[in-house]
Steps between C-alpha positions, in 0.01 A plus 500: 500500500358843493500696191736798521312843538540727195706806608516664156275743321470550124550858400328680216842510314495123502772477764458249788617670818595262774414673824719285719796544265459803276753563243572834318434341149137440599434862584369747235412874552165459323395236753612713796326801364173319413486320832572812706249710295237251616593460865318741732670668788316528826300183411305714269365713789553829314274761366435548123394305200833319456715302744819669612745255358834396615644612163359856570654489852827396360509785258425733782770360728760533214391867451540570878829322525622712211376819676677393820821385325535727195858363425415133527614287214255335257556159646371610852190672332434168331542330832229736653271434200545125554473502879165305493555320182461147664138592570422444116479137603455482880261797524498787748439386851433769758746518788250338749456200266896467438541503882242212530654301233834499643854471365408292193352795311826702556723212388281463179521883438872502550556210241282674240662837566845351447407348174326820375800714593749262320266501201527884466871532585461590867679326792299217632485679848515876500739693715344574835521868456322486170230267627444746793461804280248304295310403810487879598345575156265210545371634830438845347295324233312311766416815687382665187285206402359460848375867533411546122322181412490248792283700734763563776485826708842681488546457864464112459730490197756705685505255784538190273719631217649832632404832341714577196664839459259756347756567221452133382126526508483781245375389161462140602135391450362163429294456192338164443537380135393191311745219531601502129628856544686416809650188330624699215657778718665244721652305205617819327661629838687174544627495144596860525709446810665178349638720209658722764677230680 
């Protein structure tokens, strides 16, 4: 009889997260913030002395979402900040790799997202309108990242992500920082939003 394959990961908090059946009680913000601060976007193919992390990207997406939706309640700001949270354990796969892997990756992402949302008081599945507005902010972030740190020409980024409105681009620059700083800022912002919910 074949030995079952291990499908859990030990987190730094001591929690044991089952990737096939994640539960909200095994999810801690410190684990998410730490993992995301060390996961590089763009497979690390960015300029600078530090990787551009998923945690930094998530902070930017939440800021853009807030700019686009100034009256949004704190719970949806939190949802924007947590939009890539599953990547703290499954990593950040670029779109071409996700397409090659197939639907299994998406199913894993959905299970983890639901557990994370429940852990922090959000609905397991976001309303479609909220999800769509977060996706719009995510695309603005991707365009900024592409042209500022990932070596894309604006014309190429416009074709792939769509050019954001100029008003959104004002005052949005990407500064690469050490993971320890990003981790602290991510954790602080999550805790700040949780107090507002």
